[in-house]
C-alpha positions, 0 to 999 in steps of 0.5 A: 164526595171525595174524588181521587186521582184515579177517578180524575184520570178515568174521567179525563180518559172518558172525555177524550174518548167522547171527543174523539168519537164526536169528531169522527162522526162530524168529519165527512170522509172523502175519497180522491180519484186521479185520471184522465177525463175520457167522457163528459155527459149531461143527465137528468134525475127525475124525482116526484115533483122535481128534476135535477140536471147534473154532469157525468164525468168518466175517468180512464182509470175508473171506467165503471165509476160515474162521477156527478157534479152540478152544472154550476160546478162543471162551468166553474171548474172549466170542465165545460163551456156554459151550456144552453138548454140542450140535453147533449154536451157538444164537443165544443162545450167539452173543454175538459176532455183529455184533462188529467184531474184529481176529483175529491168525492164523497166516500159513500158511493151510490149505485151497485158496487161494480158501477159506483156513483160518486158525488164530486166535491171538488175538481182540480186539474193536475197537468194544467200549465198557464 
C-alpha cells in the first residue's frame, strides 16, 4: 500500500487531535478563590464503616460556598494551631481568621448549586508579610 502526502497529513492531524483529547482528559481542572477567611470550623463526615474529619473555611466573597481541607493541611498551611480531640475550633486555634487567602480547589463542587462544597488543593496567604 502506497501512502500519499494527503494520507500523511490526515494521519498527522488525527494523531494531534488524539493527543489533545488525551491531555485534556488527564488534566485536572482547578478553580481559584480569593477572599478573607471569615470562619473556620471542624466537621465530621460519617460513612458506613468510616469517619472523616475535616476543616471548613468560609470566605467573605463567597458566603454560601464551603471549602474543605484535611486536618493535616490546615495545620501545615498555618490556618489553625495543632488541634486536640475537641470537636470545636477555639479562637486560640484559629490563627487564620482575617487572613486574605487564595484557595485552589477542585473545579467540580459537590452539594447544591446555591451552596457548593469545594475540596481545597492548596492555600496561599496573600497579604502575608514576614
